[in-house]
N, C-alpha and C positions, 0 to 999 in steps of 0.2 A: 504494500500500500504506500502510495506517495501522493503528496499534494504539491502542486507547483503554482506559485502566485506570480503571474506575469503582470508587471506594472510599468506603464509608461512614465518615465521620469524618476529622478532620485529624490529620496527624502533628505533634505538638507538641514531641517530643523532638528537639533540634537535631542530635544525633549520628545518630539514625536518619534524620532528614530529609536530612542530608548524604549518607548512604549511598544512599538511594533516588534522590536527585538525580544522584549519580555514575552509577548504572546507567542512569537515563533518558537522560543525556547520551551514554553509550556506545551505547545502543539506537538513538538518533537518527542514528548513522552509517549505519545500515542501512535504517531506515524512519521515517516520521513517527510520532511517539508523543505522546499526550496523556494526562495524568493529571487526573482530575476528583475532587476531594474533595467529597463530598455529605453533606448534613445528616441524612438519614434514609432509611428503606426506600422511601417513596413517591418521593422525589427520585431515588434510585438507579434505580428502575424507569423513570421518565420520561426519564432521561439516556441510555438505550441508543440509539445511532444507528440510524436507519432502514436496513434492508438489511445490518446488521452480522451477522457470525457471532458469536453470543453464547456465551461460555464462562463457566459458573458455577463458581466455586471453592468447593467444599464438602467437608467432612470425609469424607462417604460417597460422594464422586464416584469416578470411575475413576482409578486410580493408573497413571502412565506414567513411563517413564524419560526422562532428558534427551534422549537420541537420538530417542526416539519423539515427544517434544514438538517437537523440531526439525523432524521430517518432517511432523507435523500442521500446525505453524505455516506452513510453506511452502505446503501445500495450502490452508489456510484463507485465506491472503493472496492466493491467485490466483483465488478464487471470487467471484462477485458483484461488488461494488464494491471488493473488497479491503480491507474494514474488519473488523477483529477486535476485539471488545470483551470484556474480562475483568472480571467482577463479583465484588467482595469485599464481603461483608456486615459488619455490626458484630457486637456481642457476641451478638446473637440469630440471627446468620446471615443468609442471603438470604431475602427474602419468598418464600413458596411459589409464588406466581404467576410470579415472575421465574425461579425455578429450573425450573419446568415449561415455560417458553417458551424456555429455553436450548437451543442446538443440541448442546452438549456439557456434561457435568458432570465436572469434574476435581477431584482431591484433590492438594494439595501434599504431604501427609503423613498417615499414619493418626493422628498425634498431633493434638490440638486446639491450634491456634495462635491467639495473639491477633491480631486483624485487622491491627495495625501490623506485626507480624513477618511475617505472610502476605504483605503488600505487598512487603516487602524480598525475601523468597524468590521471589516472582513475578518481580520485575524482574531479579533475578540470573539466574533460569532462562530468561527471555526473551533476555537478552543471551547466555547460554550457547548457547541454541538457534541464534541467528544465527551464532555462531562455529563451532558444529558443522557447520552447513550449508555454511560456507565453508572448512572445514578449517583454521581459524586456531588458533594455539597455546594460546589461553586454555583451550579445551575439550580435555581429554585423552580424551574418549569417542570422538571422531571418527576 
């Protein structure tokens, strides 16, 4: 099982970088997890691992609860090669071709989020999904 977070742009803010790194460390207790900071839309599209379940994060994607995300993550991680890739675009969003080839399009919020903040919300929700699946005390939803 492996998660890949594909994000356009670098996190330059040290405080935000520290928070994201903390959640990545927590996630790695449950699964391999890799974060790739990519330079632009073309690089983002090329970085999607072969045979990965591709999840496009978009403002007009499907909204799901943390519990539903947990259930879906478990399913996605057991199909194919067990690689799940989450794509976060830059200020202009994801390239249309990448969005169209995604297996799933999810929204983290109906609000428009800066891509840096979307990355933090994503890693927190992935960590929460693992704790929900295991009935651990971090998640109160479980």
